[in-house]
N, C-alpha and C positions, 0 to 999 in steps of 0.2 A: 703617251705615243711610243710605238714600238720601235726598236732600232731599225727594223727592216723598212718601215715606212719613213722613218727619218732619213734613211738612207736613199730612197728612192726620190724624195722631195729634195735632198742635197744634191744627187746628181742632176736633177732637173735644173737646180739654181746655177750648178757649176756649167752647165751647157749654155744658160743665158749670160753668164760672167764671161764666158771664153768667146762668145760671138758677136757681143753687143759693139755697135759702132759709135762714134761720137761726131755730131754736127757742132761746129766752132761758131759762135754768135759773132758777127761784126756789124755793130749799128753804126750807120753813117748818117746820124742824127743828132741834132743840138740838145734834144730834151729826152733821151732814154732812161727809163726807169733805173736801169742797173748801171750805167756808166757815165750818166750825166754829160754826154756829148764828148767824152774824150777822143773818140776816133771819127768827130765830124770832119776834120780835115782829111782829104782823099788820100794823101800820101800816107798819113798816119792809119788809115783804115787799110790800104794795101799792105803795109808792114805788118800790122796786126794780124791780118789774114795769112800772110806768109808765115808768121811766127806760130800760129795757130796749127797750121799745116805740119810745120817742122816739130811741134808737140805731139803729133799723132792724129790730128783731127781727120777724120775721113771726108767729111763735107763741110764745106764753108757757107755760111747762111748769111746773105748780104740785105740787109733792110735799110730802107731809108725813110720810113715812116713809123714814129712809134706808135704801138697799138696798146699803151698802157692804159687802165680805167681811166676814163675821162678825156683821152687825148682826142685833140681836134684833128680832122683830115689834113693831109698835105696836098696841095694841087699839083696835078700830073706833071707839068713841066718842072717843079722842084724836086719831087721825087725822082724823076728821070736823071736831073742833072747831078743829084746825090749818088745814084746808084750804077749808072752805067759805065762812067770813067772808071770806077773802081773795079767793076768786073772785066773791063776790057784790059786794064793794067795787070790784073791778077792771071787772066788767061794768057797774056803774052809772055809773062815770066814763068808761070808754072803751066806748061801745055796739058798736062793730063790732071790738074785740078778738078774735084767735082764741085761745081759752085751752084748753090741754091739762090734763088732771088725770092725774099720774103716779101709778098706783095698779094693784094687781093684785087688790084686792078689789071685786067688784061693787056692794056695798052702798056703798062710798065713791063709786065712778064714777057710780052712779045719783043720788045727791044733788048731786054735783057738776055733772052735766049738766043737772040740775032748777036749779041756781044759776046756769047760765050758761056752763058749759063746753061747747066743742062737739068737742073730741078727747079720746080715751082712750089714754093712753100705758101698756101693760101689759107690764112687764118680763118675764112669763111667758107671754106669748103666749096667752093665755086658759086656761092649765092650772091655774093656783092656785084661779079662781072659774068653774067650768064653764058659767055662765050669761052670762059676759062678752060673748061674740059675739051671743047673743039680744038682750042690753041695747042694744050698739052698734046693731044693726039695728033694734030698736023705737023709737029715737030719732034714727034717721038721722044718727049723728056717725061721725067719721073714728075709725079704731083702729089703733094702732101694734102690731103684732105682733112681738115680740121674743124672740129665742132666749136660752134660760137653761140651762144643766145643773146640776141640784141647785135649791138655794134660796140666798139671801143667805148664810144662816148657815154653810152647807157648800159652797158651789159653788166655792171656791179650793181645796179639799183635794184635791189630785193630779188634776185634771181630765185628760183623755185623748182623743185624737181620732187615727184614722188619716189621714184626710183632711177637715181641720177645714171646709173651704170646702165640699166636698160634701156632708158631714154637716149642716152648717147650712143649705144651700139646700135639701136634702130635707125637712128639718123645717119650715123656713119654708113651704116649698111645701105641705106637709101642712095645716099650721094653717090657711094661707090658704084652701085648698080647704074646711075645717071652717068658717070663717067665711062663706064664699060659701053653703054649706050652710043654715047659720043664717039666712040672709037679708041678710047684711051686703053691700050694693052693691059691686062690683069697685072703683069709683072712690073709695070709702071705706077701702081698704085700704093701710097702708104697711108695710113690713118693715124690721125692723132687725137685723143680726146678733149683737147684744148684745155690743159690745166690752167685755172685763173681767168677762164674766158667766159664769163658769165656762171660763176661757179662760187658757192659758198665754201668756207673754209673746209668745212667737213665733207663736201662733195669731191673736193680735190684729193682727200685721203681715201674716199671710197673708190674714186676712179684708179688709183695706183692699186688698190686691192682688186680691182676688176679688170687688170691687164689680162689674166688669163680668158676672160669672157672676150674681150677685144681680140684677142689672139684667134678665137674661134670663127670670126669673119672671115679669115684666110688671107689677110694681108699683114706686111710687116708694120709694127706699131713704133711709132714716134712718140716719145714723152718729153715734154719740156717744162721741166719743174725749177730750173735753175733761178735763184734769187727772187723767187716770186712772193707774193705778199702772204700766203699761207704759212711760209716757212718763218716770216717775222712774227706772225700771230702766234705760233707755237713756241718760239725762243723769245720773244719780247726784243728782237732785233729789228730796229727801226729803218737802218742803214741798208738798203739792198746790196751794195758792195761788200758788206761784212756777213752775207748770209751763205757763202760758200761751204762752210762746215756743215750747216744743216743740208743745203743741196747735195752734198756728197752722200749722205745717207740716202736720201730719195733715190739717187742714182743706182747706188748698189741694190737698195730694195726693187726699183722698177727692172733693172737687169735680171736680177735672181727670179722675177716672175716673168720674165720672157720678152720685155722690151727689146726691140731689135736696134734702135736708134735713140741716142740721148742728146737732145739739144741742150748746150753748156756753155757758159761762160769761160770758166777756167777748165781748159782742156787738160793740161798737164795734172791738175789736182783731181780732176775727175777720173783720169786714167789710173792714177796712183790709188784712188779709193776702191776701185774696180779690181785691180790687180792685188790688192792685199786681201780683198773679201775672197778672190779667187783662190788665192793661197793657203787661206785658213781652210777652206772646204777641201782643197786638194789634200791637206795635212790630216783631215777627219778620216781618210780611207783606213787607216790602221784602228781607228775605234769604232767605226760604224759600218763602211763599205765592205 
């Protein structure tokens, strides 16, 4: 590869590393795959959210139902009881916080938005609750449209794609068009290829390489690789809480390819990784640029 081409690619990577934003994860669940219910207590969840914001998180994603492979659905009443008090307390303490509700239930999303959430992160891309897009439009909140094949209970039972990047891009494009028809402003739509949601290990790698094609759809791209099973597969690390080093590599890679938002558990670690990658590329000016 010529130095001229290398310089162009590195400049593109530098742009991604300089602009990427971080979504910090707060699981208000007893059975999360990544933190084992560490923040199931509402007070601990609120404090964790505040800590993540202080570390540099741009968005806080509050979830009250585990969507790990094989997870059982949580009743509506229980999901509301887990998430709404946490959102209310965060909003009361940090007035300008960007709060996302991680749910596929429109009833939960409605109460969350009324409590102060200004993003909806729907793993089903609006397919599990047909009125989700209308809700996002009515309240003028941002919505993350994620790809999933199947449901959390069955999504990892032999998923198959002929061309995962093409199929996911077409699906996300179709769902984004549906959101636009429902009245969601274009600037309020974010797309997410759904790493780990009905994907084989190799599909997850392909989707990371496919970020430039996802960007061609014209919407900000969110990538959620943090601590997921494909990282454990390639590193032989069975404990999700010990997969941060592998996760950091995927964050840097995704940002360099143009991901706009990274959904992460360890915010301070993710920011460190991205800053070091940025510094390395910036230092290359005298060699390549």
